[in-house]
N, C-alpha and C positions, 0 to 999 in steps of 0.2 A: 685569555681564558681557554683558548683552544690549542695554541701552539706556543712554544717557548721561543727565545730569541734566535736559536739556530734553525727554526722552521720545523722542528719535530713536534709531533703531538705530545701534549703533556701526559704525565704518568697516569692520572685517573682515567683519561680517555683510552689510553692504550690498554689498561687493565680491563676497562669495560668492554672493549672490542674482544679481547681474549676470552672474557667470561661469557659473552653472548655466543661467540662461535663454539665454545666448549659445550654450552648447554644445548645448542641446536644439534651438534654432532652426537652428543650423548643421547638425546631423545631418539635420533635415528638409530643409533647403535642398540639402545634398549628395545626398540621395536623389532630389530632384527633378532635379538635374543628371544623375544616372545614368539617369533616364528619358528626358531630352531627348537625351543623347548616349550611347547604349549603348556599353559597353566594346569590343564587337566592331567598332564602326564608328569609334572614335576615331582609330586609326592610318591610316584611309583618307581622312579629311576633308582633311587637309593633307599636302603632300609631305613626305618624310622630312627635307629640309633645314630645315624649320620646326620648331624645338623647342617653341615655344609653340602648343599645340593648342587647339581650342575648349573642350575639357573643362577645361583649366587656366584659361582666361579666365573661363568660367562659374563655376568653383569659387571664384575670387577674388570675383566679383560676388555669389555666394551668401553668402560670408563677410561681405561688406559689408552685405547685407540682414539677415543674422542679427544682426550687431552693432548696426545701426540699430534693429532690433526689440527687442533687449535694452535699448538706451537708452530707447526709448519705454516699455517696461514699467516700468523702475525709476523713470523720471521721473514716470509716472502713479501707480503704486501704492506706491512706497517714498518718493520725495522730495516728491511733490506740488508739483513745480516745472515751469517751462517749459524750452524748449530752450536758453535763454540760460545756464542753469546749466552746461551743457557746451559753451558757445560754438559752438552750431550753429543759432542763431536767425537770423532774416532779416537783422538788422544785421551779424552776423558774416559773412554771405555777400555783403556789398556788393562790387560790382565792383572798387573800388579796393583792398580788402584782398586779394582773390583775385589781381589783377594784381601787386600789390606782393609777395605771397608767392611767386608764380611767378618773378618777375624776380630776387628775392634768392636763391632756391634755385638758379636756373640760374647766376647770376654767382658764387656762393660756391664752386662747384666748377669752373665753366667757365673763369674767369680764371686760377686756379692751374694748371689743366691746360694751358692755352695757354702760360703762362709756362714750364712744364716742357718743352713741345714746342719752345719757342723756344731753350732752352739745350741741347737734345738729350738730356734725361733721359727723355723719352718720344719714341717714334719711330713712324712710320707704315709699316705693312707691307701688301702686297697681300693681298686675300682674294677667293676665287672668287665669281662671281655679281654681279648688279647691286647698286648701293649700297643699294637699298631692300629687299634680301632680309631678310625677318623683321621689318622696321621696323613695319609696321602691327600685326601680331599682338603684337609686343613692347610697343608703345604701349598697345594695348587691355588688356594684362596689367598694365602698370606703374601705370595710374591706379587700378584697384581695389585693387591690392597696397598702394599708398601710403595710400589711404583706410582700408583695413582695419587697417593698423598704427597709424595715428593714432587711430582709434576704440578700438582695443584698449588702447593705452598712454596717450594724452594726451586721451582723451575722458572718460568717466565716472570711470575710476580716478584720473586727475589731479585731477578736480573734488572727489572725495571726500577724497583725501589732502591736498589744499590746505586743507580745513577742519580737518584734524587736525594736519598738520605745517607748515602755512604754504606759501607759494609755493616758497621755496628748497628746503625738505625734500622737497616733493612732486616737484619737477622732478628733483632728484638721484636719488630712489628710482626713479621711473619710467624715468629714463635708464639706470640700472644694469640694470633688468629688460630694457629695450630692447636693451642690449648682450648680455646673457646669451642672449636669444632667437636670436642669430646664431651661437652656438657650434657648431652643426651644419652651417654653410655650408661649401662646399668651400674649400680653401686657407686655412682660418681659422688665426689666430695670436693670441697675447695682445695684440699691438699693434693688430691689427684690431678686437678686441673693445673696447679702450680707445677707438679712433677712433669706433666706432659709438656708444659711450656719450657721447662728446663731441658727436656728431651729435644724440643725444637731448637733450642740454643745449641745443643750438642751437634745435631745434624747440620744446622746452618754453619757452625764452625768447621765441620767436616768438609762441606762444599767449599768454604773459603780456603781452607788449608790445602786441599787436594785439587781444587778446581774441577770437580767431577760430580755431577748429579747422579751418575751411575754408582759411584762409590757410596754416596749417601743412601741410595736405594738398597744397596747390598747390606749396609750397616743396619738399616731399618728392618729389612727382611730377616737378617740374622738375629737381631734382638727379639723379634716376635717369634721366630722359629724356635729359639732357645727356650722361651717361656712356654709356648703352647705345645710343641711337639716333643721336645727333649725333657723338660721339667714337668709337663702335664699340669700346669698351674693356670690360674686366671690370667687373661690377657685384656688389659684396659677395662677391667670390671666384668668381662664376659667369660663364661665358662665355655670350654671347647670340648668336643667329643674325644675322649681318651679311654684307654683300657689298661688293665693290670695295676697301675698305681696312679696316684694324684698327690702332688705337693700342695699342702694346705697350710694356712696360717696357724702358728702356735706360739706367737710372741707378741710383743707390743706393736700396734699398728704403725707407729711412727717409723719403725725399722722394717717391718715386713710388707707394709702397704695394705694390710687387711684384706677386705673383699675385693679391692681393686687389683691385687696381685703384687708381686715383688717389685715391679717397676714403679709402684707408688710409695716406696719407702726410702729411708735415708741411705740404704745400701745402694740403690740405683743411682742416687745423686753422687755418692762417692765414686762409683764405677765410671760415671760420665765425666766427673772432674779429672780423675786420673787419666782417662782416655784422651780428654781434651789437652791435658798437659803434655802427654806424649806426642800428640799431633803437633802442638806448637813447638816443642823441642826439636822434632824431626824437621819442621819447616825452617827453623832458625839454623839448624845444622846445614841444611841444603843451601840456604842463602850464604852461609859462611864459606862453604866449599866453593860456591860459584864466585865469591869475591876473591 
């Protein structure tokens, strides 16, 4: 019940320890954020037009630090392994992997969205204020948000489940959890959760192909950045503070994602499938060259 034949803690106990440590560290970090930005001052720091306040940004970064601390704890005291076990080592952070992840994440959603704009199924509407309204604050929120989700889903949990279920089973299970975590988002629908689950498969495949959680984080960040900051469209059902223009739904929801945003439509699936195919082809070419 507690340990496997090789004397190691079984996967559920290892994941439970990770979760408990992450929660404790997160509570401590959130308390620190409350001291840095008192509740009475939060509404006064940014103008009302900016939805993303400093407390939100700091809370996301606090979550990242808590999850990194939980990773460090379990790697040191439970696994007795290095950061390469969770694909966060120095090699995983090589510039080529980060750049490749960023580009593939941006293109996977950017190209389908531009095609939808071209056929008129997405449209551009005016929005008050300059184009950069909320852009900086949103970007400062999107980076830690992407990193936190990757650490929570495809960091230590994926590494542990990979040993138990294999790569395919681990990626499928973590992707389902990734989809379920979005059920409370605004404008959610069953199709949206399915699409988020597919996005989890795509990001899990990226970790598998590149062996880098940093690359998956870069792809996740670039995907969200393309939608929220460059296209000024809904992100996972949530509107973001934008100015000058806004990309809106003007076609069938099955293609455009409707109120969920372009990442909830068939175009996003097509973009992820093409990106995944390119990743697999690249890995096979690398294995062929090595042979």
